[in-house]
C-alpha positions as CSV (number, residue, x, y, z in Angstrom):
1,X,0.1,0.0,0.1
2,X,1.4,3.4,-0.8
3,X,1.8,6.0,1.9
4,X,-1.0,8.3,2.4
5,X,0.5,12.0,1.3
6,X,0.1,15.3,3.2
7,X,0.7,19.0,3.0
8,X,1.2,20.9,6.4
9,X,-0.1,24.4,6.5
10,X,1.6,26.1,9.4
11,X,5.0,24.8,10.4
12,X,4.9,25.9,14.1
13,X,5.1,23.9,17.2
14,X,1.9,21.8,16.4
15,X,2.4,21.3,12.7
16,X,6.1,20.5,12.7
17,X,6.9,18.9,16.0
18,X,3.4,17.1,17.0
19,X,2.0,15.8,13.8
20,X,4.3,15.8,10.9
21,X,7.0,13.9,12.6
22,X,4.8,10.7,12.2
23,X,6.1,10.7,8.5
24,X,9.5,10.5,9.6
25,X,8.8,7.5,11.9
26,X,6.3,5.8,9.7
27,X,7.4,6.5,5.9
28,X,5.5,3.5,4.8
29,X,2.3,4.9,6.0
30,X,2.6,8.6,5.7
31,X,4.6,11.0,3.6
32,X,4.7,15.1,3.7
33,X,4.8,16.5,0.4
34,X,4.4,20.2,0.7
35,X,4.5,22.8,3.4
36,X,3.0,26.5,3.7
37,X,4.8,28.6,6.1
38,X,5.4,32.4,6.2
39,X,8.3,32.3,8.4
40,X,11.4,31.7,6.2
41,X,13.4,29.9,8.8
42,X,10.7,27.6,10.0
43,X,9.8,26.8,6.3
44,X,13.6,26.0,5.5
45,X,14.0,23.9,8.4
46,X,10.8,21.9,7.8
47,X,11.7,21.5,4.2
48,X,15.1,20.3,5.3
49,X,13.6,17.9,7.8
50,X,11.1,16.3,5.4
51,X,13.5,16.7,2.2
52,X,11.1,19.0,0.3
53,X,12.0,20.5,-2.9
54,X,11.5,24.3,-3.6
55,X,8.7,23.6,-5.5
56,X,7.0,22.0,-2.6
57,X,7.4,25.0,-0.3
58,X,5.1,28.0,-0.2
59,X,5.0,31.0,1.7
60,X,1.1,31.2,2.3
61,X,-1.8,28.8,2.1
62,X,-3.3,30.7,-0.6
63,X,-0.4,29.8,-2.9
64,X,-0.2,26.1,-1.7
65,X,-4.1,25.7,-2.3
66,X,-4.2,27.9,-5.4
67,X,-4.9,25.1,-7.8
68,X,-5.3,21.4,-8.0
69,X,-4.7,19.1,-5.1
70,X,-1.2,18.1,-4.2
71,X,-2.0,15.4,-1.7
72,X,-4.7,13.4,-0.1
73,X,-4.7,15.2,3.4
74,X,-4.0,18.7,4.5
75,X,-2.9,19.3,8.1
76,X,-3.9,22.9,9.0
77,X,-2.0,24.3,12.1
78,X,-2.4,27.8,11.6
79,X,-3.3,30.3,14.4
80,X,-7.0,29.9,15.6
81,X,-8.4,33.0,13.8
82,X,-7.0,31.8,10.4
83,X,-8.4,28.3,10.4
84,X,-11.6,28.9,8.4
85,X,-10.4,29.9,5.0
86,X,-7.7,27.4,4.5
87,X,-10.1,24.6,5.7
88,X,-12.8,25.6,3.4
89,X,-10.6,25.8,0.4
90,X,-8.9,22.4,1.1
91,X,-12.2,20.6,1.4
92,X,-13.1,22.4,-1.7
93,X,-10.1,20.9,-3.5
94,X,-10.9,17.5,-2.1
95,X,-8.3,17.2,0.8
96,X,-9.3,15.3,3.9
97,X,-8.5,17.7,6.6
98,X,-6.6,17.2,10.0
99,X,-7.4,20.6,11.9
100,X,-6.0,21.8,15.0
101,X,-8.1,22.6,17.8
102,X,-10.0,24.9,18.4
103,X,-11.7,25.0,15.2
104,X,-12.4,28.7,15.3
105,X,-13.1,31.2,18.1
106,X,-16.2,32.1,16.2
107,X,-19.2,29.9,16.6
108,X,-20.6,30.4,13.2
109,X,-17.3,29.5,11.5
110,X,-17.2,26.1,13.4
111,X,-20.5,25.1,12.0
112,X,-19.6,26.4,8.6
113,X,-16.6,24.3,8.6
114,X,-18.8,21.2,9.7
115,X,-21.2,21.8,6.9
116,X,-18.6,22.3,4.3
117,X,-17.1,18.8,5.1
118,X,-20.6,17.2,4.8
119,X,-20.9,19.1,1.4
120,X,-17.8,18.1,-0.1
121,X,-18.0,14.7,1.3
122,X,-14.5,14.8,3.1
123,X,-13.4,13.9,6.5
124,X,-12.7,17.0,8.8
125,X,-11.1,15.7,11.9
126,X,-10.1,17.9,14.7
127,X,-7.1,17.5,16.9
128,X,-8.9,16.5,20.2
129,X,-5.8,14.4,20.9
130,X,-6.9,13.2,24.4
131,X,-9.5,10.9,23.0
132,X,-6.7,9.1,21.2
133,X,-4.5,8.4,24.5
134,X,-4.3,5.2,26.3
135,X,-5.5,6.9,29.6
136,X,-8.9,8.3,28.4
137,X,-9.5,5.3,25.9
138,X,-9.0,2.7,28.6
139,X,-11.3,4.7,30.9
140,X,-14.1,5.1,28.2
141,X,-13.9,1.2,27.7
142,X,-14.6,0.7,31.4
143,X,-17.4,3.0,31.3
144,X,-18.9,1.6,28.0
145,X,-18.9,-1.9,29.4
146,X,-20.8,-0.9,32.3
147,X,-18.3,-1.4,35.0
148,X,-19.4,1.4,37.0
149,X,-23.3,1.2,35.9
150,X,-24.8,4.6,34.6
151,X,-22.8,7.9,35.0
152,X,-24.4,10.1,37.7
153,X,-21.7,12.6,37.6
154,X,-18.0,13.4,36.6
155,X,-15.5,15.8,38.3
156,X,-12.7,16.9,36.1
157,X,-9.7,19.2,37.1
158,X,-7.1,20.7,34.7
159,X,-4.0,21.6,36.6
160,X,-2.6,24.0,34.0
161,X,0.6,24.4,35.9
162,X,1.8,27.9,37.0
163,X,4.7,28.0,34.5
164,X,2.8,26.6,31.7
165,X,0.1,29.2,32.4
166,X,2.6,32.1,32.4
167,X,4.3,31.0,29.3
168,X,1.1,30.3,27.0
169,X,-1.7,32.4,28.4
170,X,0.0,35.4,30.0
171,X,3.0,36.0,27.8
172,X,2.4,33.6,24.9
173,X,0.0,33.6,21.7
174,X,-3.1,32.7,23.6
175,X,-2.7,35.3,26.3
176,X,-5.4,37.7,24.7
177,X,-8.8,36.3,23.5
178,X,-9.2,39.1,21.0
179,X,-6.3,37.9,19.2
180,X,-7.0,34.2,19.9
181,X,-9.6,32.5,22.0
182,X,-10.9,32.6,25.2
183,X,-9.2,30.1,27.7
184,X,-12.1,27.6,28.0
185,X,-12.0,27.3,24.4
186,X,-8.2,27.5,23.6
187,X,-7.0,25.3,26.5
188,X,-10.1,23.4,27.7
189,X,-11.9,22.7,24.8
190,X,-10.0,19.3,25.2
191,X,-11.8,19.0,28.5
192,X,-15.3,19.8,27.2
193,X,-14.7,17.4,24.5
194,X,-13.5,14.6,27.0
195,X,-16.7,15.3,29.1
196,X,-18.8,14.8,26.2
197,X,-16.9,11.8,25.2
198,X,-17.3,10.2,28.4
199,X,-20.8,11.1,28.9
200,X,-21.9,9.9,25.3
201,X,-24.9,12.3,25.3
202,X,-25.6,15.9,24.8
203,X,-25.0,18.5,27.3
204,X,-28.2,20.5,27.8
205,X,-27.4,23.3,30.5
206,X,-24.3,25.1,31.4
207,X,-23.1,27.8,33.8
208,X,-19.6,29.2,34.6
209,X,-17.5,31.5,36.8
210,X,-14.0,32.6,36.5
211,X,-11.7,35.5,36.4
212,X,-8.3,37.1,35.7
213,X,-7.4,37.3,39.4
214,X,-3.7,37.4,39.6
215,X,-1.8,38.2,36.3
216,X,-2.5,42.1,36.1
217,X,-1.0,45.4,36.9
218,X,-2.3,45.5,40.4
219,X,-0.1,42.7,41.4
220,X,3.0,44.2,39.8
221,X,5.9,44.3,42.4
222,X,7.1,47.7,43.2
223,X,9.7,49.0,40.8
224,X,9.2,46.0,38.3
225,X,10.2,47.0,34.7
226,X,8.4,46.2,31.8
227,X,11.0,43.3,31.0
228,X,12.5,41.0,33.6
229,X,15.9,41.3,32.0
230,X,16.1,45.0,32.6
231,X,16.7,44.1,36.3
232,X,13.7,43.5,38.6
233,X,13.9,44.2,42.5
234,X,11.6,41.2,42.8
235,X,13.8,38.9,40.7
236,X,14.7,36.5,43.7
237,X,11.1,36.0,45.0
238,X,9.1,35.8,41.6
239,X,8.6,32.5,40.0
240,X,8.2,34.1,36.8
241,X,11.3,35.7,36.3
242,X,11.9,35.4,32.6
243,X,15.8,35.0,32.4
244,X,16.1,32.5,35.2
245,X,13.3,30.3,33.9
246,X,14.1,30.3,30.2
247,X,17.9,29.9,30.8
248,X,17.1,27.2,33.3
249,X,14.4,24.8,34.1
250,X,12.5,26.1,31.4
251,X,15.1,25.7,28.6
252,X,12.7,23.3,26.8
253,X,10.0,26.0,26.6
254,X,12.7,28.4,25.3
255,X,12.6,26.4,22.0
256,X,9.2,27.6,21.4
257,X,9.9,31.3,21.7
258,X,13.0,31.5,19.3
259,X,14.3,29.6,16.4
260,X,17.9,30.3,17.6
261,X,18.4,28.0,20.4
262,X,21.8,29.4,21.8
263,X,22.0,31.2,25.0
264,X,22.4,34.4,22.9
265,X,19.3,33.7,21.0
266,X,17.3,33.2,24.1
267,X,18.4,36.4,25.7
268,X,17.6,38.2,22.2
269,X,14.2,36.8,22.4
270,X,13.6,38.0,25.9
271,X,14.7,41.5,25.1
272,X,12.6,41.7,22.0
273,X,9.6,39.3,22.2
274,X,6.7,38.8,24.6
275,X,8.2,36.2,26.6
276,X,10.7,38.5,28.3
277,X,7.7,40.7,29.7
278,X,6.8,40.8,33.4
279,X,3.8,38.7,33.8
280,X,2.1,41.6,35.3
281,X,2.5,44.0,32.5
282,X,1.4,42.3,29.3
283,X,-1.7,42.7,27.3
284,X,-3.2,39.5,28.6
285,X,-6.8,39.3,29.3
286,X,-7.8,35.5,29.6
287,X,-8.8,34.1,32.9
288,X,-6.3,32.4,35.2
289,X,-8.9,30.1,36.8
290,X,-12.5,29.0,35.8
291,X,-15.1,26.4,37.0
292,X,-18.1,25.1,34.7
293,X,-21.2,23.4,35.6
294,X,-23.0,21.2,33.3
295,X,-26.0,18.9,33.0
296,X,-26.6,16.4,30.5
297,X,-29.7,14.8,28.6
298,X,-30.1,11.9,31.1
299,X,-29.6,14.3,34.1
300,X,-26.1,13.4,34.7
301,X,-24.0,16.3,35.7
302,X,-20.3,17.3,35.6
303,X,-18.1,19.9,37.0
304,X,-15.0,21.3,35.5
305,X,-12.2,23.3,37.0
306,X,-9.4,24.8,35.1
307,X,-6.7,26.5,37.4
308,X,-3.3,28.2,36.6
309,X,-2.0,27.8,40.0
310,X,-0.8,24.2,40.2
311,X,2.6,22.8,40.7
312,X,1.9,20.2,38.1
313,X,0.4,20.1,34.6
314,X,-2.1,17.2,34.4
315,X,-5.7,16.2,34.6
316,X,-7.4,14.5,37.5
317,X,-10.8,12.9,37.0
318,X,-13.6,11.2,39.1
319,X,-16.2,9.4,37.3
320,X,-19.1,8.5,39.7
321,X,-21.6,5.7,38.5
322,X,-24.6,4.1,40.0
323,X,-22.5,0.7,40.4
324,X,-19.0,2.2,41.3
325,X,-16.6,5.0,40.7
326,X,-13.3,5.5,39.0
327,X,-10.7,7.9,40.0
328,X,-7.2,8.6,38.0
329,X,-4.5,11.2,37.4
330,X,-3.1,11.3,33.8
331,X,0.1,11.9,35.3
332,X,0.0,8.5,37.1
333,X,-0.7,6.4,34.1
334,X,-3.2,4.6,35.9
335,X,-6.9,4.8,37.2
336,X,-8.6,2.8,40.2
337,X,-12.1,1.5,39.9
338,X,-14.1,0.8,42.9
339,X,-16.8,-1.8,42.5
340,X,-19.9,-1.0,44.9
341,X,-21.3,-4.5,44.7
342,X,-18.3,-6.8,45.1
343,X,-16.3,-4.1,46.7
344,X,-13.4,-4.8,44.7
345,X,-10.7,-2.2,44.1
346,X,-9.0,-2.7,40.8
347,X,-6.1,-0.5,39.6
348,X,-6.1,-0.2,35.8
349,X,-2.4,0.4,34.6
350,X,-1.9,2.4,31.4
351,X,0.9,1.9,29.0
352,X,1.1,5.5,28.1
353,X,3.5,6.8,25.5
354,X,6.0,9.6,26.5
355,X,5.4,11.3,23.3
356,X,3.3,14.5,23.1
357,X,0.0,14.3,24.8
358,X,0.6,10.8,26.4
359,X,0.9,9.4,22.9
360,X,-2.3,11.1,21.4
361,X,-0.4,13.4,19.0
362,X,1.0,10.4,17.2
363,X,-2.1,8.3,17.6
364,X,-4.5,10.9,16.1
365,X,-2.4,10.9,12.8
366,X,-2.2,7.2,12.9
367,X,-6.0,6.8,13.5
368,X,-6.8,9.7,10.8
369,X,-4.7,7.7,7.9
370,X,-6.5,4.7,8.6
371,X,-9.9,6.6,8.6
372,X,-9.1,8.3,5.3
373,X,-8.4,4.8,3.8
374,X,-11.4,3.5,5.3
375,X,-13.4,6.4,4.1
376,X,-12.3,6.0,0.5
377,X,-13.1,2.3,0.6
378,X,-16.6,3.1,1.9
379,X,-16.2,1.6,5.3
380,X,-16.7,4.7,7.5
381,X,-18.4,8.2,7.1
382,X,-17.1,9.9,10.3
383,X,-13.8,10.1,12.1
384,X,-13.4,9.6,15.9
385,X,-13.1,13.4,16.5
386,X,-15.0,14.6,13.6
387,X,-16.3,18.0,13.1
388,X,-19.8,17.1,13.8
389,X,-18.6,15.7,17.2
390,X,-16.2,18.6,17.8
391,X,-18.8,21.4,17.0
392,X,-20.9,20.0,20.0
393,X,-18.1,20.4,22.5
394,X,-16.8,23.7,21.2
395,X,-20.4,25.0,21.7
396,X,-20.1,23.9,25.3
397,X,-17.1,26.0,25.7
398,X,-18.6,28.9,23.9
399,X,-21.7,28.8,26.2
400,X,-19.5,28.5,29.2
401,X,-17.7,31.6,28.2
402,X,-21.1,33.5,27.5
403,X,-22.2,32.4,31.1
404,X,-18.9,33.6,32.7
405,X,-19.4,37.1,31.0
406,X,-22.9,37.2,32.1
407,X,-22.6,36.6,35.8
408,X,-22.8,32.8,35.6
409,X,-26.5,32.6,34.2
410,X,-27.5,29.3,33.1
411,X,-27.4,28.8,29.4
412,X,-29.8,26.2,27.7
413,X,-27.6,24.5,24.9
414,X,-30.5,23.6,22.6
415,X,-31.6,27.2,22.4
416,X,-28.0,28.3,22.3
417,X,-27.3,26.2,19.3
418,X,-30.3,27.3,17.7
419,X,-29.5,30.9,18.1
420,X,-26.1,30.4,16.6
421,X,-26.3,27.8,13.9
422,X,-30.1,28.1,13.0
423,X,-32.7,25.5,12.1
424,X,-30.5,23.9,9.5
425,X,-28.2,22.4,11.7
426,X,-30.4,22.1,14.9
427,X,-30.8,18.2,14.6
428,X,-27.0,17.6,15.2
429,X,-27.7,18.6,18.8
430,X,-30.0,15.6,19.4
431,X,-27.4,13.1,18.1
432,X,-25.7,11.0,20.4
433,X,-21.8,11.1,20.7
434,X,-19.8,8.7,19.0
């Protein structure tokens, strides 16, 4: 069987480091035959890594998608607000599309992409990589086989980690919802998706509270300059001091802020880019903590808590059923199941990959390749994390943010969906999750 061919649009961290490397590790299955990336150095490095010719390199998605289809698959990893147009164009040309999450910070655009995939009869898969990890897949199997009866409630905590919070959501690309997405969509659409995945039924009502409590001018240390590297009087008591972090324990994160990975290159980036700024003096506006309350069609409930003030970066879950419960921490690569009838306590150990997102980054590409082949053979019509599934969990995030901004009022998801998508897409709300 010939390898499935793909073009990559956006050779940043997710495109170049999360998904495309599958082609290097599995050349018999997958081959990259083109890239579109406006950053010259990133494009050059990507082309060198995947042995692309000059004719296979483009400085914009428009030029790559200008004429006939050049591959079977398009992997789209542009910034959130740039997803719509290349996705619509790729589907129109006949590409199956693997699209980085979130689909879009605009609800109507999410629906538009879903409908375009159906109209052009192409797969549009959203990179909800947690669905593909050993941890969540194993947990889902236990639920589906009835190990804990019917779900009554789920509690899910996302521990963002204080340094991850400061890097990505205070200094980084996703610090300002006007330029990217609200926190609940950008960081936690994974969690909305996992809750919907585990429940296997539509969410009917949602409410939310949260705020930007800490990372603002009111908490700036006295005398702190705009950039840490200028010399800050709070250097030795501030965990967010940029030079100490990016030249020390955060050296791995420094690779994301500059293409020059030398000490001199990192220092230059701290002088010139957003990652050298005082965390209390950026233009960030996304929340640093948020809670979401959900009710599902069966009457089951869920609570979700996202917090940027944790020492670790993990997810902790408790699923409470009528015949037992499950408790687990992704960081432990295991979860524990208690059976109320037999009183048995069973620990399920997960053989998780050390690769990105517990192996989810590679597994979603592997699964997508198979789904593309099965789709072409008429064996499947949707992917595991299709746009149709993803739109529903995206709307959970949109509704949660709308509730938070409106004092935590309860939002009816059916009415919210009708308002956003109109009668033409209304039936999707009632469909059961895959």
